[in-house]
MIDO-803424 format. One record per atom (N, C-alpha, C): residue number from 1; residue in one letter; atom name; x, y, z. Coordinates in steps of 0.2 Angstrom, whole numbers, always signed. Atoms other than C-alpha are relative to their C-alpha. Layout:
+------+---------+------+-------+-------+-------+
! doro ! drenmar ! mimi !    xx !    yy !    zz !
+------+---------+------+-------+-------+-------+
!  NUM !       A !   CA !     X !     Y !     Z !
...
+------+---------+------+-------+-------+-------+
END
This chain:
+------+---------+------+-------+-------+-------+
! doro ! drenmar ! mimi !    xx !    yy !    zz !
+------+---------+------+-------+-------+-------+
!    1 !       M !    N !    +1 !    -5 !    +5 !
!    1 !       M !   CA !   +76 !   -17 !   -58 !
!    1 !       M !    C !    +0 !    +7 !    +4 !
!    2 !       K !    N !    +1 !    -7 !    -3 !
!    2 !       K !   CA !   +77 !    +2 !   -54 !
!    2 !       K !    C !    -7 !    +2 !    -1 !
!    3 !       Y !    N !    +7 !    -3 !    +1 !
!    3 !       Y !   CA !   +61 !   +12 !   -52 !
!    3 !       Y !    C !    -1 !    +3 !    -7 !
!    4 !       T !    N !    +1 !    -3 !    +7 !
!    4 !       T !   CA !   +63 !   +21 !   -69 !
!    4 !       T !    C !    -1 !    -6 !    -5 !
!    5 !       E !    N !    +1 !    +6 !    +4 !
!    5 !       E !   CA !   +65 !    +4 !   -77 !
!    5 !       E !    C !    -7 !    -4 !    +1 !
!    6 !       I !    N !    +7 !    +3 !    -1 !
!    6 !       I !   CA !   +49 !    -3 !   -69 !
!    6 !       I !    C !    -5 !    +4 !    -3 !
!    7 !       L !    N !    +5 !    -4 !    +3 !
!    7 !       L !   CA !   +39 !   +12 !   -74 !
!    7 !       L !    C !    +0 !    +0 !    -8 !
!    8 !       E !    N !    -1 !    +1 !    +7 !
!    8 !       E !   CA !   +46 !   +11 !   -92 !
!    8 !       E !    C !    -3 !    -7 !    -2 !
!    9 !       A !    N !    +2 !    +7 !    +2 !
!    9 !       A !   CA !   +42 !    -8 !   -93 !
!    9 !       A !    C !    -8 !    +0 !    +1 !
!   10 !       L !    N !    +7 !    +0 !    -1 !
!   10 !       L !   CA !   +25 !    -5 !   -86 !
!   10 !       L !    C !    -4 !    +4 !    -5 !
!   11 !       Q !    N !    +3 !    -5 !    +5 !
!   11 !       Q !   CA !   +21 !   +10 !   -97 !
!   11 !       Q !    C !    -1 !    -4 !    -7 !
!   12 !       K !    N !    +0 !    +4 !    +6 !
!   12 !       K !   CA !   +26 !    -1 !  -112 !
!   12 !       K !    C !    -5 !    -5 !    +0 !
!   13 !       R !    N !    +5 !    +6 !    +0 !
!   13 !       R !   CA !   +16 !   -17 !  -107 !
!   13 !       R !    C !    -7 !    +2 !    +0 !
!   14 !       A !    N !    +7 !    -2 !    -1 !
!   14 !       A !   CA !    +0 !    -7 !  -102 !
!   14 !       A !    C !    -2 !    +5 !    -5 !
!   15 !       G !    N !    +2 !    -5 !    +6 !
!   15 !       G !   CA !    +1 !    +5 !  -117 !
!   15 !       G !    C !    -2 !    +6 !    +3 !
!   16 !       L !    N !    +2 !    -7 !    -3 !
!   16 !       L !   CA !    +0 !   +20 !  -105 !
!   16 !       L !    C !    +4 !    +6 !    -4 !
!   17 !       D !    N !    -2 !    -6 !    +3 !
!   17 !       D !   CA !    +3 !   +37 !  -112 !
!   17 !       D !    C !    +6 !    +4 !    +3 !
!   18 !       D !    N !    -5 !    -4 !    -3 !
!   18 !       D !   CA !   +14 !   +44 !   -99 !
!   18 !       D !    C !    +2 !    -3 !    +7 !
!   19 !       R !    N !    -3 !    +2 !    -6 !
!   19 !       R !   CA !   +25 !   +41 !   -83 !
!   19 !       R !    C !    -5 !    +1 !    +6 !
!   20 !       Y !    N !    +5 !    -1 !    -6 !
!   20 !       Y !   CA !   +12 !   +48 !   -71 !
!   20 !       Y !    C !    -5 !    -5 !    +0 !
!   21 !       E !    N !    +5 !    +5 !    +0 !
!   21 !       E !   CA !    -1 !   +36 !   -76 !
!   21 !       E !    C !    +3 !    -7 !    +1 !
!   22 !       A !    N !    -4 !    +6 !    -2 !
!   22 !       A !   CA !   +12 !   +22 !   -75 !
!   22 !       A !    C !    +1 !    +0 !    +8 !
!   23 !       E !    N !    -1 !    -1 !    -7 !
!   23 !       E !   CA !   +16 !   +28 !   -57 !
!   23 !       E !    C !    -7 !    -1 !    +4 !
!   24 !       R !    N !    +7 !    +1 !    -4 !
!   24 !       R !   CA !    -3 !   +29 !   -52 !
!   24 !       R !    C !    -2 !    -8 !    +0 !
!   25 !       T !    N !    +2 !    +7 !    +1 !
!   25 !       T !   CA !    -6 !   +11 !   -59 !
!   25 !       T !    C !    +5 !    -4 !    +5 !
!   26 !       L !    N !    -4 !    +4 !    -5 !
!   26 !       L !   CA !    +9 !    +4 !   -50 !
!   26 !       L !    C !    -1 !    +0 !    +7 !
!   27 !       D !    N !    +2 !    -1 !    -7 !
!   27 !       D !   CA !    +5 !   +12 !   -34 !
!   27 !       D !    C !    -7 !    -3 !    +2 !
!   28 !       T !    N !    +6 !    +2 !    -2 !
!   28 !       T !   CA !   -13 !    +7 !   -34 !
!   28 !       T !    C !    +0 !    -8 !    +0 !
!   29 !       V !    N !    +0 !    +7 !    +0 !
!   29 !       V !   CA !   -10 !   -11 !   -39 !
!   29 !       V !    C !    +4 !    -3 !    +6 !
!   30 !       L !    N !    -4 !    +2 !    -5 !
!   30 !       L !   CA !    +4 !   -13 !   -27 !
!   30 !       L !    C !    -3 !    +0 !    +7 !
!   31 !       R !    N !    +4 !    -1 !    -6 !
!   31 !       R !   CA !    -7 !    -6 !   -13 !
!   31 !       R !    C !    -5 !    -5 !    +1 !
!   32 !       T !    N !    +5 !    +5 !    +0 !
!   32 !       T !   CA !   -21 !   -18 !   -17 !
!   32 !       T !    C !    +3 !    -7 !    +1 !
!   33 !       L !    N !    -3 !    +7 !    -1 !
!   33 !       L !   CA !    -9 !   -33 !   -18 !
!   33 !       L !    C !    +2 !    +0 !    +7 !
!   34 !       S !    N !    -3 !    +0 !    -7 !
!   34 !       S !   CA !    -1 !   -28 !    -1 !
!   34 !       S !    C !    -6 !    -1 !    +5 !
!   35 !       D !    N !    +5 !    +2 !    -5 !
!   35 !       D !   CA !   -18 !   -28 !    +7 !
!   35 !       D !    C !    -2 !    -7 !    -1 !
!   36 !       R !    N !    +2 !    +7 !    +1 !
!   36 !       R !   CA !   -22 !   -45 !    -1 !
!   36 !       R !    C !    +5 !    -5 !    +3 !
!   37 !       L !    N !    -5 !    +5 !    -3 !
!   37 !       L !   CA !    -6 !   -53 !    +6 !
!   37 !       L !    C !    +1 !    +1 !    +7 !
!   38 !       T !    N !    -2 !    -1 !    -7 !
!   38 !       T !   CA !    +0 !   -56 !   +23 !
!   38 !       T !    C !    +5 !    +5 !    +1 !
!   39 !       G !    N !    -4 !    -5 !    -1 !
!   39 !       G !   CA !   +10 !   -43 !   +31 !
!   39 !       G !    C !    +8 !    -2 !    -2 !
!   40 !       D !    N !    -7 !    +2 !    +1 !
!   40 !       D !   CA !   +26 !   -53 !   +31 !
!   40 !       D !    C !    +2 !    -1 !    -8 !
!   41 !       E !    N !    -1 !    +1 !    +7 !
!   41 !       E !   CA !   +24 !   -58 !   +12 !
!   41 !       E !    C !    +0 !    +7 !    -3 !
!   42 !       A !    N !    +0 !    -6 !    +3 !
!   42 !       A !   CA !   +20 !   -40 !    +7 !
!   42 !       A !    C !    +7 !    +3 !    +2 !
!   43 !       D !    N !    -6 !    -2 !    -2 !
!   43 !       D !   CA !   +36 !   -35 !   +17 !
!   43 !       D !    C !    +6 !    -3 !    -4 !
!   44 !       D !    N !    -5 !    +4 !    +4 !
!   44 !       D !   CA !   +46 !   -48 !    +8 !
!   44 !       D !    C !    +0 !    +2 !    -8 !
!   45 !       L !    N !    +0 !    -3 !    +7 !
!   45 !       L !   CA !   +40 !   -42 !    -9 !
!   45 !       L !    C !    +3 !    +7 !    -1 !
!   46 !       L !    N !    -3 !    -7 !    +1 !
!   46 !       L !   CA !   +43 !   -24 !    -6 !
!   46 !       L !    C !    +7 !    +1 !    +1 !
!   47 !       A !    N !    -7 !    +0 !    -2 !
!   47 !       A !   CA !   +60 !   -28 !    +1 !
!   47 !       A !    C !    +4 !    -1 !    -7 !
!   48 !       Q !    N !    -4 !    +1 !    +6 !
!   48 !       Q !   CA !   +65 !   -33 !   -17 !
!   48 !       Q !    C !    -1 !    +6 !    -5 !
!   49 !       L !    N !    +2 !    -6 !    +4 !
!   49 !       L !   CA !   +58 !   -17 !   -25 !
!   49 !       L !    C !    +3 !    +6 !    +2 !
!   50 !       P !    N !    -3 !    -6 !    -2 !
!   50 !       P !   CA !   +65 !    +0 !   -26 !
!   50 !       P !    C !    -2 !    +4 !    +6 !
!   51 !       S !    N !    +2 !    -3 !    -7 !
!   51 !       S !   CA !   +65 !   +11 !   -10 !
!   51 !       S !    C !    -6 !    +5 !    -1 !
!   52 !       Q !    N !    +6 !    -4 !    +1 !
!   52 !       Q !   CA !   +52 !   +23 !   -18 !
!   52 !       Q !    C !    -6 !    -4 !    +2 !
!   53 !       L !    N !    +6 !    +4 !    -1 !
!   53 !       L !   CA !   +40 !    +9 !   -17 !
!   53 !       L !    C !    -1 !    -2 !    +7 !
!   54 !       Q !    N !    +0 !    +2 !    -7 !
!   54 !       Q !   CA !   +45 !    +3 !    +0 !
!   54 !       Q !    C !    -2 !    +5 !    +5 !
!   55 !       E !    N !    +2 !    -6 !    -4 !
!   55 !       E !   CA !   +42 !   +20 !    +7 !
!   55 !       E !    C !    -7 !    +2 !    -1 !
!   56 !       T !    N !    +7 !    -3 !    +1 !
!   56 !       T !   CA !   +25 !   +23 !    +0 !
!   56 !       T !    C !    -5 !    -5 !    +0 !
!   57 !       I !    N !    +5 !    +5 !    +0 !
!   57 !       I !   CA !   +16 !    +6 !    +0 !
!   57 !       I !    C !    -1 !    -2 !    +7 !
!   58 !       P !    N !    +1 !    +2 !    -7 !
!   58 !       P !   CA !    +8 !    +3 !   +17 !
!   58 !       P !    C !    -1 !    -8 !    +0 !
!   59 !       V !    N !    +1 !    +8 !    -1 !
!   59 !       V !   CA !    +8 !   -15 !   +24 !
!   59 !       V !    C !    -4 !    -1 !    +6 !
!   60 !       T !    N !    +5 !    +2 !    -6 !
!   60 !       T !   CA !    -6 !   -22 !   +35 !
!   60 !       T !    C !    +2 !    -7 !    +2 !
!   61 !       R !    N !    -2 !    +7 !    -2 !
!   61 !       R !   CA !    -2 !   -37 !   +45 !
!   61 !       R !    C !    -4 !    -6 !    -2 !
!   62 !       A !    N !    +4 !    +5 !    +2 !
!   62 !       A !   CA !   -17 !   -47 !   +41 !
!   62 !       A !    C !    -2 !    +0 !    -8 !
!   63 !       A !    N !    +2 !    +0 !    +7 !
!   63 !       A !   CA !   -22 !   -52 !   +23 !
!   63 !       A !    C !    -7 !    +1 !    +0 !
!   64 !       M !    N !    +7 !    -2 !    +1 !
!   64 !       M !   CA !   -38 !   -45 !   +17 !
!   64 !       M !    C !    -3 !    -5 !    -5 !
!   65 !       P !    N !    +3 !    +4 !    +5 !
!   65 !       P !   CA !   -49 !   -58 !    +9 !
!   65 !       P !    C !    -3 !    +4 !    -6 !
!   66 !       M !    N !    +2 !    -4 !    +6 !
!   66 !       M !   CA !   -52 !   -52 !    -9 !
!   66 !       M !    C !    +0 !    -5 !    -6 !
!   67 !       T !    N !    +0 !    +4 !    +6 !
!   67 !       T !   CA !   -58 !   -62 !   -24 !
!   67 !       T !    C !    +3 !    +4 !    -6 !
!   68 !       P !    N !    -3 !    -4 !    +6 !
!   68 !       P !   CA !   -50 !   -58 !   -41 !
!   68 !       P !    C !    -5 !    +6 !    -2 !
!   69 !       Q !    N !    +5 !    -5 !    +2 !
!   69 !       Q !   CA !   -66 !   -49 !   -46 !
!   69 !       Q !    C !    +0 !    +7 !    +5 !
!   70 !       E !    N !    -1 !    -6 !    -5 !
!   70 !       E !   CA !   -65 !   -38 !   -30 !
!   70 !       E !    C !    +6 !    +4 !    -1 !
!   71 !       F !    N !    -6 !    -3 !    +1 !
!   71 !       F !   CA !   -47 !   -35 !   -33 !
!   71 !       F !    C !    +0 !    +5 !    -7 !
!   72 !       V !    N !    +1 !    -4 !    +6 !
!   72 !       V !   CA !   -51 !   -29 !   -51 !
!   72 !       V !    C !    -4 !    +6 !    +1 !
!   73 !       Q !    N !    +5 !    -6 !    -1 !
!   73 !       Q !   CA !   -66 !   -18 !   -45 !
!   73 !       Q !    C !    +4 !    +5 !    +4 !
!   74 !       R !    N !    -4 !    -5 !    -4 !
!   74 !       R !   CA !   -55 !   -10 !   -32 !
!   74 !       R !    C !    +5 !    +4 !    -4 !
!   75 !       V !    N !    -5 !    -4 !    +4 !
!   75 !       V !   CA !   -41 !    -5 !   -44 !
!   75 !       V !    C !    -4 !    +4 !    -5 !
!   76 !       S !    N !    +4 !    -4 !    +5 !
!   76 !       S !   CA !   -54 !    +1 !   -57 !
!   76 !       S !    C !    -3 !    +6 !    +4 !
!   77 !       R !    N !    +2 !    -6 !    -4 !
!   77 !       R !   CA !   -62 !   +12 !   -44 !
!   77 !       R !    C !    +5 !    +5 !    +2 !
!   78 !       Q !    N !    -5 !    -4 !    -2 !
!   78 !       Q !   CA !   -46 !   +19 !   -38 !
!   78 !       Q !    C !    +3 !    +4 !    -6 !
!   79 !       L !    N !    -3 !    -3 !    +6 !
!   79 !       L !   CA !   -39 !   +23 !   -55 !
!   79 !       L !    C !    -5 !    +3 !    -4 !
!   80 !       G !    N !    +5 !    -4 !    +4 !
!   80 !       G !   CA !   -56 !   +29 !   -62 !
!   80 !       G !    C !    +0 !    -3 !    -8 !
!   81 !       V !    N !    +0 !    +3 !    +7 !
!   81 !       V !   CA !   -55 !   +16 !   -77 !
!   81 !       V !    C !    -5 !    -5 !    +0 !
!   82 !       S !    N !    +5 !    +6 !    +0 !
!   82 !       S !   CA !   -66 !    +2 !   -83 !
!   82 !       S !    C !    +3 !    -6 !    +3 !
!   83 !       E !    N !    -3 !    +6 !    -3 !
!   83 !       E !   CA !   -64 !   -15 !   -76 !
!   83 !       E !    C !    +4 !    -3 !    -5 !
!   84 !       A !    N !    -4 !    +3 !    +6 !
!   84 !       A !   CA !   -57 !   -21 !   -93 !
!   84 !       A !    C !    +7 !    +3 !    +0 !
!   85 !       E !    N !    -6 !    -3 !    +0 !
!   85 !       E !   CA !   -44 !    -8 !   -92 !
!   85 !       E !    C !    +4 !    -1 !    +6 !
!   86 !       A !    N !    -3 !    +2 !    -6 !
!   86 !       A !   CA !   -40 !   -11 !   -74 !
!   86 !       A !    C !    +3 !    -7 !    +0 !
!   87 !       R !    N !    -3 !    +7 !    +1 !
!   87 !       R !   CA !   -38 !   -30 !   -78 !
!   87 !       R !    C !    +6 !    +0 !    -4 !
!   88 !       E !    N !    -6 !    +0 !    +4 !
!   88 !       E !   CA !   -25 !   -26 !   -92 !
!   88 !       E !    C !    +5 !    +3 !    +4 !
!   89 !       R !    N !    -5 !    -3 !    -4 !
!   89 !       R !   CA !   -16 !   -14 !   -80 !
!   89 !       R !    C !    +3 !    -5 !    +5 !
!   90 !       I !    N !    -2 !    +5 !    -6 !
!   90 !       I !   CA !   -15 !   -27 !   -66 !
!   90 !       I !    C !    +4 !    -6 !    -3 !
!   91 !       R !    N !    -4 !    +5 !    +4 !
!   91 !       R !   CA !    -9 !   -40 !   -79 !
!   91 !       R !    C !    +7 !    +3 !    -1 !
!   92 !       A !    N !    -7 !    -3 !    +2 !
!   92 !       A !   CA !    +5 !   -28 !   -84 !
!   92 !       A !    C !    +4 !    +1 !    +6 !
!   93 !       V !    N !    -4 !    +0 !    -6 !
!   93 !       V !   CA !   +10 !   -25 !   -66 !
!   93 !       V !    C !    +3 !    -6 !    +2 !
!   94 !       F !    N !    -2 !    +6 !    -2 !
!   94 !       F !   CA !   +11 !   -43 !   -62 !
!   94 !       F !    C !    +6 !    -3 !    -5 !
!   95 !       A !    N !    -6 !    +2 !    +5 !
!   95 !       A !   CA !   +22 !   -46 !   -78 !
!   95 !       A !    C !    +6 !    +4 !    +2 !
!   96 !       V !    N !    -6 !    -4 !    -1 !
!   96 !       V !   CA !   +34 !   -32 !   -73 !
!   96 !       V !    C !    +2 !    -3 !    +7 !
!   97 !       L !    N !    -2 !    +3 !    -6 !
!   97 !       L !   CA !   +34 !   -39 !   -55 !
!   97 !       L !    C !    +4 !    -6 !    -1 !
!   98 !       R !    N !    -3 !    +7 !    +2 !
!   98 !       R !   CA !   +39 !   -56 !   -62 !
!   98 !       R !    C !    +7 !    +1 !    -2 !
!   99 !       Q !    N !    -6 !    -2 !    +2 !
!   99 !       Q !   CA !   +54 !   -47 !   -69 !
!   99 !       Q !    C !    +4 !    +3 !    +5 !
!  100 !       A !    N !    -3 !    -4 !    -5 !
!  100 !       A !   CA !   +58 !   -36 !   -55 !
!  100 !       A !    C !    +2 !    -4 !    +7 !
!  101 !       V !    N !    -2 !    +4 !    -6 !
!  101 !       V !   CA !   +59 !   -49 !   -41 !
!  101 !       V !    C !    +3 !    -7 !    -1 !
!  102 !       T !    N !    -3 !    +7 !    +2 !
!  102 !       T !   CA !   +67 !   -66 !   -39 !
!  102 !       T !    C !    -6 !    -5 !    -1 !
!  103 !       R !    N !    +5 !    +5 !    +1 !
!  103 !       R !   CA !   +58 !   -81 !   -45 !
!  103 !       R !    C !    -4 !    -3 !    +6 !
!  104 !       G !    N !    +3 !    +3 !    -7 !
!  104 !       G !   CA !   +56 !   -88 !   -27 !
!  104 !       G !    C !    -5 !    +5 !    +3 !
!  105 !       E !    N !    +5 !    -4 !    -3 !
!  105 !       E !   CA !   +48 !   -72 !   -21 !
!  105 !       E !    C !    -6 !    +1 !    -4 !
!  106 !       F !    N !    +6 !    +0 !    +4 !
!  106 !       F !   CA !   +36 !   -71 !   -36 !
!  106 !       F !    C !    -4 !    -6 !    +2 !
!  107 !       E !    N !    +4 !    +6 !    -2 !
!  107 !       E !   CA !   +31 !   -89 !   -32 !
!  107 !       E !    C !    -3 !    +0 !    +7 !
!  108 !       D !    N !    +3 !    -1 !    -6 !
!  108 !       D !   CA !   +28 !   -85 !   -14 !
!  108 !       D !    C !    -6 !    +5 !    +0 !
!  109 !       V !    N !    +6 !    -4 !    +0 !
!  109 !       V !   CA !   +17 !   -71 !   -18 !
!  109 !       V !    C !    -6 !    -3 !    -4 !
!  110 !       M !    N !    +5 !    +4 !    +3 !
!  110 !       M !   CA !    +7 !   -82 !   -30 !
!  110 !       M !    C !    -3 !    -5 !    +4 !
!  111 !       A !    N !    +2 !    +5 !    -5 !
!  111 !       A !   CA !    +6 !   -95 !   -17 !
!  111 !       A !    C !    -6 !    +3 !    +5 !
!  112 !       Q !    N !    +5 !    -3 !    -5 !
!  112 !       Q !   CA !    -5 !   -83 !    -6 !
!  112 !       Q !    C !    -6 !    +2 !    -4 !
!  113 !       L !    N !    +6 !    -2 !    +4 !
!  113 !       L !   CA !   -17 !   -79 !   -21 !
!  113 !       L !    C !    -4 !    -7 !    -2 !
!  114 !       D !    N !    +4 !    +6 !    +2 !
!  114 !       D !   CA !   -31 !   -91 !   -25 !
!  114 !       D !    C !    +1 !    -1 !    -7 !
!  115 !       P !    N !    -1 !    +2 !    +7 !
!  115 !       P !   CA !   -30 !  -101 !   -41 !
!  115 !       P !    C !    -4 !    +4 !    -5 !
!  116 !       E !    N !    +4 !    -5 !    +4 !
!  116 !       E !   CA !   -44 !   -89 !   -48 !
!  116 !       E !    C !    +4 !    +6 !    -3 !
!  117 !       Y !    N !    -4 !    -5 !    +2 !
!  117 !       Y !   CA !   -31 !   -76 !   -49 !
!  117 !       Y !    C !    +5 !    -1 !    -6 !
!  118 !       A !    N !    -4 !    +2 !    +6 !
!  118 !       A !   CA !   -22 !   -85 !   -63 !
!  118 !       A !    C !    -1 !    +5 !    -6 !
!  119 !       D !    N !    +2 !    -5 !    +6 !
!  119 !       D !   CA !   -32 !   -74 !   -76 !
!  119 !       D !    C !    +4 !    +7 !    +0 !
!  120 !       L !    N !    -3 !    -6 !    -1 !
!  120 !       L !   CA !   -24 !   -59 !   -69 !
!  120 !       L !    C !    +8 !    +0 !    -1 !
!  121 !       I !    N !    -7 !    +0 !    +1 !
!  121 !       I !   CA !    -6 !   -65 !   -70 !
!  121 !       I !    C !    +2 !    -3 !    -7 !
!  122 !       A !    N !    -2 !    +1 !    +7 !
!  122 !       A !   CA !    +0 !   -64 !   -87 !
!  122 !       A !    C !    +5 !    -5 !    -1 !
+------+---------+------+-------+-------+-------+
END
């Protein structure tokens, strides 16, 4: 998917009013996910996404332990939205990622997340 297609899909799924908010959401959730994944897996994920994301999402080598609740809280704080709103935006990002990357890559990402993350993966 192209960058604009990802943003349009996210905007629609998350019910966001504008492109700017979709960009902020995508960036925040991908940064948090990248921190949660091992560096190699984050690199693999980003390699299948548009160059705009590859250039702006930092990758750390070690996975940061993070419960699903901590993931939601972090996104909530960074976006300045309620945890319920953050949860919905996270679900929307995961739904768009499922479309934007290969099935195998999406499954590799999911394999690195604890089963408790299932609630965030629509």
